[in-house]
C-alpha positions, 0 to 999 in steps of 0.5 A, a space after each residue: 500500500 506504499 506505507 513501507 519503502 526499502 531503504 537498504 540491507 542489513 549485515 545479513 543482506 536482508 532488506 531493511 524497510 522504513 515507513 514512507 512518512 513518519 506520520 504512518 509510524 506515529 499513527 500505528 504507534 498511537 494505535 498500539 499503545 493503550 495505557 498512557 503509563 507508557 508516556 508518563 509513569 502514572 505513579 510519578 510524584 515529584 522525582 523520576 521513577 527508576 527504570 521508567 521513561 518519561 516520553 512526554 518530554 521526548 519531542 519524537 513522541 509528541 505527535 504520537 501522544 497527540 494521536 493517542 488523545 485523538 483515538 475514539 476507542 479509548 475510554 474518556 476517563 483514561 484520557 482525563 486521567 492523563 490530562 490531569 497527570 500532565 497539568 499536575 506534573 511536578 519535577 521536584 526541582 526549582 519552581 517559577 511562579 508556582 510551577 516547575 520547569 518540566 511542569 510547564 512543559 507537561 502543561 503545554 503538552 496538555 494544551 496541545 492534547 485538548 485540540 485532539 481530545 475536544 470533549 476534555 473537561 479541563 479544556 477551558 481552565 487549561 486554555 485560560 491558564 495558557 492565556 494568563 501565562 502569555 500575558 503575565 509570565 515573562 519567562 514563559 511568554 514565548 512558550 505560551 504563545 506557541 502553546 496557544 496556537 497549538 491548543 483547541 482553536 475555538 476555545 483559544 479564540 473565545 478566551 482572547 475575545 473575552 479578554 479583549 472585550 473586558 480588560 481595561 489594560 492596554 498592554 493586556 489588550 495588545 498581547 491578546 490582539 497579537 495572539 489572536 492575529 497569530 491564531 486567526 490569520 484573517 486578522 493579522 492587521 487592523 485594516 484587514 480586521 476592520 474590512 472583515 467587520 464591515 463585510 460581515 456586520 450590518 451598517 447600523 451595528 458597525 456604526 454603533 460598535 465603531 463609536 464605542 469609547 475605546 478603539 480596542 473595545 469597539 473593534 473587539 465587539 465587532 470581532 466577537 460578533 463575526 467569530 460567533 456567527 462563523 463558529 456557531 
């Protein structure tokens, strides 16, 4: 079926095969693993468990983990337990603003996982936490920006729109607007944004939104209307 290609021969002159693309290997690996303990020892507390591997921190395993979360044949409770283990992970080392460094990495993986595990009960607080880190955690800001682009898109957009619609802090609005532009490329400049508003809102609503006291507020009121029309 074209999944495997011969890439050479071994020392015994037997053919050696490899998957045509790494995605095939990642997919089949995800379907073969039933217990998330393979990725993260379920009995981890705050120090490494001897003779156990922590594959959640190995980049080559990330896509397999995400595909695992996307499986329909696994019990929801098992996925919830894995998410809980990720967001509560402690490495037993130094902490920064209440979270250990490997704890941040595990949390960012959970944020990416809910894009595949869409009915996760922890999805909303996870997205909110990532948004908070982007805005108020200078050390983790760049990593949080990446995580926000990888997480469940609709929830990320909704969280940012809500923040822009309610915050009175100009720096908060600016960071949120920048993140929104990266998640939804349709709004990567103010003029493109205004043009989309004008195209999608009736003139009376556009006029009313435009004449709100603050520019960011009136733009975001229009954005909120557009997004929720398109999403729902």
